[in-house]
PDB file of N, CA, C and O in Angstrom:
ATOM      1  N   MET A   1       0.832  -1.200   0.000  1.00  0.00           N
ATOM      2  CA  MET A   1       0.000   0.000   0.000  1.00  0.00           C
ATOM      3  C   MET A   1       0.868   1.253   0.000  1.00  0.00           C
ATOM      4  O   MET A   1       0.533   2.241  -0.653  1.00  0.00           O
ATOM      5  N   LYS A   2       1.990   1.217   0.734  1.00  0.00           N
ATOM      6  CA  LYS A   2       2.851   2.387   0.797  1.00  0.00           C
ATOM      7  C   LYS A   2       3.456   2.703  -0.567  1.00  0.00           C
ATOM      8  O   LYS A   2       3.557   3.869  -0.948  1.00  0.00           O
ATOM      9  N   LYS A   3       3.862   1.658  -1.307  1.00  0.00           N
ATOM     10  CA  LYS A   3       4.455   1.885  -2.627  1.00  0.00           C
ATOM     11  C   LYS A   3       3.454   2.524  -3.581  1.00  0.00           C
ATOM     12  O   LYS A   3       3.827   3.342  -4.421  1.00  0.00           O
ATOM     13  N   LYS A   4       2.212   2.159  -3.452  1.00  0.00           N
ATOM     14  CA  LYS A   4       1.185   2.716  -4.318  1.00  0.00           C
ATOM     15  C   LYS A   4       0.979   4.206  -4.054  1.00  0.00           C
ATOM     16  O   LYS A   4       0.566   4.933  -4.958  1.00  0.00           O
ATOM     17  N   LEU A   5       1.250   4.667  -2.863  1.00  0.00           N
ATOM     18  CA  LEU A   5       1.109   6.087  -2.535  1.00  0.00           C
ATOM     19  C   LEU A   5       2.391   6.861  -2.820  1.00  0.00           C
ATOM     20  O   LEU A   5       2.334   8.024  -3.221  1.00  0.00           O
ATOM     21  N   ILE A   6       3.527   6.242  -2.622  1.00  0.00           N
ATOM     22  CA  ILE A   6       4.807   6.937  -2.786  1.00  0.00           C
ATOM     23  C   ILE A   6       5.056   7.297  -4.246  1.00  0.00           C
ATOM     24  O   ILE A   6       5.517   8.400  -4.538  1.00  0.00           O
ATOM     25  N   ILE A   7       4.762   6.396  -5.154  1.00  0.00           N
ATOM     26  CA  ILE A   7       5.047   6.651  -6.578  1.00  0.00           C
ATOM     27  C   ILE A   7       4.237   7.831  -7.123  1.00  0.00           C
ATOM     28  O   ILE A   7       4.830   8.711  -7.747  1.00  0.00           O
ATOM     29  N   PRO A   8       2.926   7.900  -6.925  1.00  0.00           N
ATOM     30  CA  PRO A   8       2.178   9.063  -7.431  1.00  0.00           C
ATOM     31  C   PRO A   8       2.608  10.378  -6.761  1.00  0.00           C
ATOM     32  O   PRO A   8       2.685  11.417  -7.416  1.00  0.00           O
ATOM     33  N   ILE A   9       2.879  10.323  -5.477  1.00  0.00           N
ATOM     34  CA  ILE A   9       3.320  11.528  -4.768  1.00  0.00           C
ATOM     35  C   ILE A   9       4.669  11.993  -5.315  1.00  0.00           C
ATOM     36  O   ILE A   9       4.884  13.191  -5.506  1.00  0.00           O
ATOM     37  N   PHE A  10       5.568  11.059  -5.563  1.00  0.00           N
ATOM     38  CA  PHE A  10       6.877  11.409  -6.138  1.00  0.00           C
ATOM     39  C   PHE A  10       6.697  12.034  -7.514  1.00  0.00           C
ATOM     40  O   PHE A  10       7.367  13.013  -7.840  1.00  0.00           O
ATOM     41  N   CYS A  11       5.797  11.478  -8.327  1.00  0.00           N
ATOM     42  CA  CYS A  11       5.559  12.022  -9.666  1.00  0.00           C
ATOM     43  C   CYS A  11       4.995  13.442  -9.604  1.00  0.00           C
ATOM     44  O   CYS A  11       5.384  14.302 -10.393  1.00  0.00           O
ATOM     45  N   ILE A  12       4.090  13.682  -8.677  1.00  0.00           N
ATOM     46  CA  ILE A  12       3.510  15.018  -8.524  1.00  0.00           C
ATOM     47  C   ILE A  12       4.572  16.017  -8.086  1.00  0.00           C
ATOM     48  O   ILE A  12       4.651  17.120  -8.627  1.00  0.00           O
ATOM     49  N   VAL A  13       5.381  15.638  -7.115  1.00  0.00           N
ATOM     50  CA  VAL A  13       6.435  16.524  -6.633  1.00  0.00           C
ATOM     51  C   VAL A  13       7.462  16.787  -7.733  1.00  0.00           C
ATOM     52  O   VAL A  13       7.915  17.920  -7.895  1.00  0.00           O
ATOM     53  N   ALA A  14       7.829  15.766  -8.480  1.00  0.00           N
ATOM     54  CA  ALA A  14       8.793  15.930  -9.573  1.00  0.00           C
ATOM     55  C   ALA A  14       8.234  16.862 -10.640  1.00  0.00           C
ATOM     56  O   ALA A  14       8.971  17.685 -11.183  1.00  0.00           O
ATOM     57  N   THR A  15       6.961  16.747 -10.945  1.00  0.00           N
ATOM     58  CA  THR A  15       6.329  17.622 -11.936  1.00  0.00           C
ATOM     59  C   THR A  15       6.316  19.070 -11.450  1.00  0.00           C
ATOM     60  O   THR A  15       6.566  19.989 -12.229  1.00  0.00           O
ATOM     61  N   LEU A  16       6.030  19.271 -10.184  1.00  0.00           N
ATOM     62  CA  LEU A  16       6.008  20.636  -9.649  1.00  0.00           C
ATOM     63  C   LEU A  16       7.393  21.276  -9.718  1.00  0.00           C
ATOM     64  O   LEU A  16       7.519  22.448 -10.074  1.00  0.00           O
ATOM     65  N   PHE A  17       8.421  20.518  -9.384  1.00  0.00           N
ATOM     66  CA  PHE A  17       9.779  21.074  -9.431  1.00  0.00           C
ATOM     67  C   PHE A  17      10.257  21.268 -10.868  1.00  0.00           C
ATOM     68  O   PHE A  17      11.018  22.196 -11.144  1.00  0.00           O
ATOM     69  N   ALA A  18       9.826  20.417 -11.771  1.00  0.00           N
ATOM     70  CA  ALA A  18      10.257  20.522 -13.163  1.00  0.00           C
ATOM     71  C   ALA A  18       9.621  21.724 -13.850  1.00  0.00           C
ATOM     72  O   ALA A  18      10.176  22.254 -14.813  1.00  0.00           O
ATOM     73  N   SER A  19       8.464  22.155 -13.365  1.00  0.00           N
ATOM     74  CA  SER A  19       7.785  23.272 -14.014  1.00  0.00           C
ATOM     75  C   SER A  19       8.337  24.626 -13.567  1.00  0.00           C
ATOM     76  O   SER A  19       8.013  25.648 -14.171  1.00  0.00           O
ATOM     77  N   CYS A  20       9.150  24.650 -12.538  1.00  0.00           N
ATOM     78  CA  CYS A  20       9.739  25.893 -12.069  1.00  0.00           C
ATOM     79  C   CYS A  20      11.099  26.092 -12.721  1.00  0.00           C
ATOM     80  O   CYS A  20      11.969  25.225 -12.635  1.00  0.00           O
ATOM     81  N   TYR A  21      11.278  27.215 -13.363  1.00  0.00           N
ATOM     82  CA  TYR A  21      12.566  27.504 -13.976  1.00  0.00           C
ATOM     83  C   TYR A  21      12.811  29.003 -13.942  1.00  0.00           C
ATOM     84  O   TYR A  21      11.874  29.798 -13.875  1.00  0.00           O
ATOM     85  N   ALA A  22      14.060  29.371 -13.989  1.00  0.00           N
ATOM     86  CA  ALA A  22      14.439  30.778 -13.996  1.00  0.00           C
ATOM     87  C   ALA A  22      15.005  31.105 -15.372  1.00  0.00           C
ATOM     88  O   ALA A  22      15.769  30.333 -15.950  1.00  0.00           O
ATOM     89  N   THR A  23      14.616  32.258 -15.875  1.00  0.00           N
ATOM     90  CA  THR A  23      15.143  32.669 -17.168  1.00  0.00           C
ATOM     91  C   THR A  23      16.319  33.608 -16.943  1.00  0.00           C
ATOM     92  O   THR A  23      16.304  34.445 -16.041  1.00  0.00           O
ATOM     93  N   ALA A  24      17.315  33.452 -17.765  1.00  0.00           N
ATOM     94  CA  ALA A  24      18.482  34.315 -17.660  1.00  0.00           C
ATOM     95  C   ALA A  24      18.157  35.654 -18.300  1.00  0.00           C
ATOM     96  O   ALA A  24      17.360  35.729 -19.235  1.00  0.00           O
ATOM     97  N   GLY A  25      18.769  36.695 -17.797  1.00  0.00           N
ATOM     98  CA  GLY A  25      18.556  38.023 -18.339  1.00  0.00           C
ATOM     99  C   GLY A  25      19.269  38.211 -19.660  1.00  0.00           C
ATOM    100  O   GLY A  25      19.952  37.308 -20.144  1.00  0.00           O
ATOM    101  N   ASN A  26      19.111  39.353 -20.224  1.00  0.00           N
ATOM    102  CA  ASN A  26      19.697  39.660 -21.520  1.00  0.00           C
ATOM    103  C   ASN A  26      21.168  40.029 -21.387  1.00  0.00           C
ATOM    104  O   ASN A  26      21.862  40.106 -22.400  1.00  0.00           O
ATOM    105  N   SER A  27      21.651  40.252 -20.224  1.00  0.00           N
ATOM    106  CA  SER A  27      23.030  40.622 -19.902  1.00  0.00           C
ATOM    107  C   SER A  27      23.462  41.916 -20.588  1.00  0.00           C
ATOM    108  O   SER A  27      24.646  42.103 -20.866  1.00  0.00           O
ATOM    109  N   GLY A  28      22.514  42.804 -20.860  1.00  0.00           N
ATOM    110  CA  GLY A  28      22.845  44.114 -21.384  1.00  0.00           C
ATOM    111  C   GLY A  28      23.105  44.185 -22.876  1.00  0.00           C
ATOM    112  O   GLY A  28      23.396  45.269 -23.381  1.00  0.00           O
ATOM    113  N   LYS A  29      23.017  43.094 -23.599  1.00  0.00           N
ATOM    114  CA  LYS A  29      23.275  43.112 -25.037  1.00  0.00           C
ATOM    115  C   LYS A  29      21.954  43.299 -25.778  1.00  0.00           C
ATOM    116  O   LYS A  29      21.109  42.405 -25.823  1.00  0.00           O
ATOM    117  N   VAL A  30      21.806  44.476 -26.351  1.00  0.00           N
ATOM    118  CA  VAL A  30      20.607  44.794 -27.106  1.00  0.00           C
ATOM    119  C   VAL A  30      21.044  45.143 -28.522  1.00  0.00           C
ATOM    120  O   VAL A  30      22.005  45.892 -28.694  1.00  0.00           O
ATOM    121  N   PRO A  31      20.362  44.619 -29.544  1.00  0.00           N
ATOM    122  CA  PRO A  31      20.745  44.938 -30.914  1.00  0.00           C
ATOM    123  C   PRO A  31      20.652  46.435 -31.192  1.00  0.00           C
ATOM    124  O   PRO A  31      19.797  47.114 -30.623  1.00  0.00           O
ATOM    125  N   PRO A  32      21.522  46.960 -32.059  1.00  0.00           N
ATOM    126  CA  PRO A  32      21.529  48.390 -32.348  1.00  0.00           C
ATOM    127  C   PRO A  32      20.178  48.927 -32.818  1.00  0.00           C
ATOM    128  O   PRO A  32      19.806  50.050 -32.475  1.00  0.00           O
ATOM    129  N   GLY A  33      19.443  48.137 -33.597  1.00  0.00           N
ATOM    130  CA  GLY A  33      18.132  48.585 -34.071  1.00  0.00           C
ATOM    131  C   GLY A  33      17.143  48.784 -32.945  1.00  0.00           C
ATOM    132  O   GLY A  33      16.317  49.695 -32.995  1.00  0.00           O
ATOM    133  N   GLN A  34      17.218  47.941 -31.931  1.00  0.00           N
ATOM    134  CA  GLN A  34      16.316  48.075 -30.790  1.00  0.00           C
ATOM    135  C   GLN A  34      16.668  49.300 -29.957  1.00  0.00           C
ATOM    136  O   GLN A  34      15.775  49.972 -29.440  1.00  0.00           O
ATOM    137  N   VAL A  35      17.965  49.599 -29.819  1.00  0.00           N
ATOM    138  CA  VAL A  35      18.392  50.796 -29.086  1.00  0.00           C
ATOM    139  C   VAL A  35      17.912  52.028 -29.838  1.00  0.00           C
ATOM    140  O   VAL A  35      17.454  52.997 -29.233  1.00  0.00           O
ATOM    141  N   LYS A  36      18.022  51.984 -31.171  1.00  0.00           N
ATOM    142  CA  LYS A  36      17.566  53.093 -32.009  1.00  0.00           C
ATOM    143  C   LYS A  36      16.079  53.359 -31.778  1.00  0.00           C
ATOM    144  O   LYS A  36      15.663  54.510 -31.648  1.00  0.00           O
ATOM    145  N   LYS A  37      15.288  52.299 -31.727  1.00  0.00           N
ATOM    146  CA  LYS A  37      13.850  52.452 -31.493  1.00  0.00           C
ATOM    147  C   LYS A  37      13.588  53.046 -30.108  1.00  0.00           C
ATOM    148  O   LYS A  37      12.723  53.907 -29.950  1.00  0.00           O
ATOM    149  N   ALA A  38      14.333  52.586 -29.117  1.00  0.00           N
ATOM    150  CA  ALA A  38      14.112  53.042 -27.743  1.00  0.00           C
ATOM    151  C   ALA A  38      14.495  54.506 -27.564  1.00  0.00           C
ATOM    152  O   ALA A  38      13.838  55.236 -26.821  1.00  0.00           O
ATOM    153  N   THR A  39      15.552  54.935 -28.242  1.00  0.00           N
ATOM    154  CA  THR A  39      16.017  56.318 -28.085  1.00  0.00           C
ATOM    155  C   THR A  39      15.343  57.272 -29.058  1.00  0.00           C
ATOM    156  O   THR A  39      15.366  58.485 -28.851  1.00  0.00           O
ATOM    157  N   GLY A  40      14.742  56.737 -30.116  1.00  0.00           N
ATOM    158  CA  GLY A  40      14.095  57.588 -31.107  1.00  0.00           C
ATOM    159  C   GLY A  40      15.073  58.182 -32.103  1.00  0.00           C
ATOM    160  O   GLY A  40      14.748  59.152 -32.788  1.00  0.00           O
ATOM    161  N   ALA A  41      16.263  57.613 -32.192  1.00  0.00           N
ATOM    162  CA  ALA A  41      17.272  58.115 -33.129  1.00  0.00           C
ATOM    163  C   ALA A  41      16.880  57.753 -34.552  1.00  0.00           C
ATOM    164  O   ALA A  41      16.074  56.849 -34.772  1.00  0.00           O
ATOM    165  N   LYS A  42      17.458  58.468 -35.526  1.00  0.00           N
ATOM    166  CA  LYS A  42      17.160  58.190 -36.934  1.00  0.00           C
ATOM    167  C   LYS A  42      18.055  57.091 -37.488  1.00  0.00           C
ATOM    168  O   LYS A  42      17.698  56.458 -38.482  1.00  0.00           O
ATOM    169  N   SER A  43      19.202  56.851 -36.875  1.00  0.00           N
ATOM    170  CA  SER A  43      20.137  55.853 -37.376  1.00  0.00           C
ATOM    171  C   SER A  43      20.622  54.970 -36.230  1.00  0.00           C
ATOM    172  O   SER A  43      20.769  55.421 -35.094  1.00  0.00           O
ATOM    173  N   ALA A  44      20.867  53.695 -36.558  1.00  0.00           N
ATOM    174  CA  ALA A  44      21.391  52.756 -35.563  1.00  0.00           C
ATOM    175  C   ALA A  44      22.911  52.721 -35.589  1.00  0.00           C
ATOM    176  O   ALA A  44      23.535  52.049 -34.768  1.00  0.00           O
ATOM    177  N   LYS A  45      23.511  53.450 -36.537  1.00  0.00           N
ATOM    178  CA  LYS A  45      24.964  53.399 -36.727  1.00  0.00           C
ATOM    179  C   LYS A  45      25.753  53.747 -35.453  1.00  0.00           C
ATOM    180  O   LYS A  45      26.735  53.064 -35.164  1.00  0.00           O
ATOM    181  N   PRO A  46      25.372  54.769 -34.684  1.00  0.00           N
ATOM    182  CA  PRO A  46      26.150  55.074 -33.465  1.00  0.00           C
ATOM    183  C   PRO A  46      26.096  53.976 -32.404  1.00  0.00           C
ATOM    184  O   PRO A  46      26.956  53.921 -31.524  1.00  0.00           O
ATOM    185  N   TYR A  47      25.106  53.115 -32.481  1.00  0.00           N
ATOM    186  CA  TYR A  47      24.947  52.060 -31.467  1.00  0.00           C
ATOM    187  C   TYR A  47      25.581  50.738 -31.890  1.00  0.00           C
ATOM    188  O   TYR A  47      25.667  49.816 -31.079  1.00  0.00           O
ATOM    189  N   ALA A  48      26.026  50.624 -33.139  1.00  0.00           N
ATOM    190  CA  ALA A  48      26.641  49.397 -33.625  1.00  0.00           C
ATOM    191  C   ALA A  48      28.117  49.392 -33.218  1.00  0.00           C
ATOM    192  O   ALA A  48      28.822  50.366 -33.486  1.00  0.00           O
ATOM    193  N   PRO A  49      28.605  48.320 -32.576  1.00  0.00           N
ATOM    194  CA  PRO A  49      29.961  48.308 -32.049  1.00  0.00           C
ATOM    195  C   PRO A  49      31.045  48.455 -33.123  1.00  0.00           C
ATOM    196  O   PRO A  49      32.100  49.018 -32.832  1.00  0.00           O
ATOM    197  N   GLY A  50      30.831  47.983 -34.324  1.00  0.00           N
ATOM    198  CA  GLY A  50      31.853  48.073 -35.359  1.00  0.00           C
ATOM    199  C   GLY A  50      31.825  49.381 -36.125  1.00  0.00           C
ATOM    200  O   GLY A  50      32.670  49.608 -36.991  1.00  0.00           O
ATOM    201  N   GLN A  51      30.864  50.248 -35.819  1.00  0.00           N
ATOM    202  CA  GLN A  51      30.698  51.474 -36.580  1.00  0.00           C
ATOM    203  C   GLN A  51      31.196  52.712 -35.836  1.00  0.00           C
ATOM    204  O   GLN A  51      31.068  53.824 -36.348  1.00  0.00           O
ATOM    205  N   ASN A  52      31.755  52.545 -34.653  1.00  0.00           N
ATOM    206  CA  ASN A  52      32.239  53.690 -33.878  1.00  0.00           C
ATOM    207  C   ASN A  52      33.619  54.103 -34.358  1.00  0.00           C
ATOM    208  O   ASN A  52      34.587  53.358 -34.202  1.00  0.00           O
ATOM    209  N   LYS A  53      33.707  55.268 -34.932  1.00  0.00           N
ATOM    210  CA  LYS A  53      34.963  55.773 -35.477  1.00  0.00           C
ATOM    211  C   LYS A  53      35.551  56.793 -34.519  1.00  0.00           C
ATOM    212  O   LYS A  53      34.840  57.673 -34.035  1.00  0.00           O
ATOM    213  N   ASN A  54      36.849  56.682 -34.239  1.00  0.00           N
ATOM    214  CA  ASN A  54      37.495  57.654 -33.337  1.00  0.00           C
ATOM    215  C   ASN A  54      38.454  58.508 -34.090  1.00  0.00           C
ATOM    216  O   ASN A  54      39.093  59.382 -33.506  1.00  0.00           O
TER     217      ASN A  54
END
């Protein structure tokens, strides 16, 4: 009788833990086009890492 109760309870607990997950953040990397949209700029060129001229 105990085995019949332990297996379903274990499955329920395993399902509950499996459904919980954490998503990783973007780590600050946003595409230049998205930054352009957010700032309202006309060009994404200043936000592209390979386009910065010194």
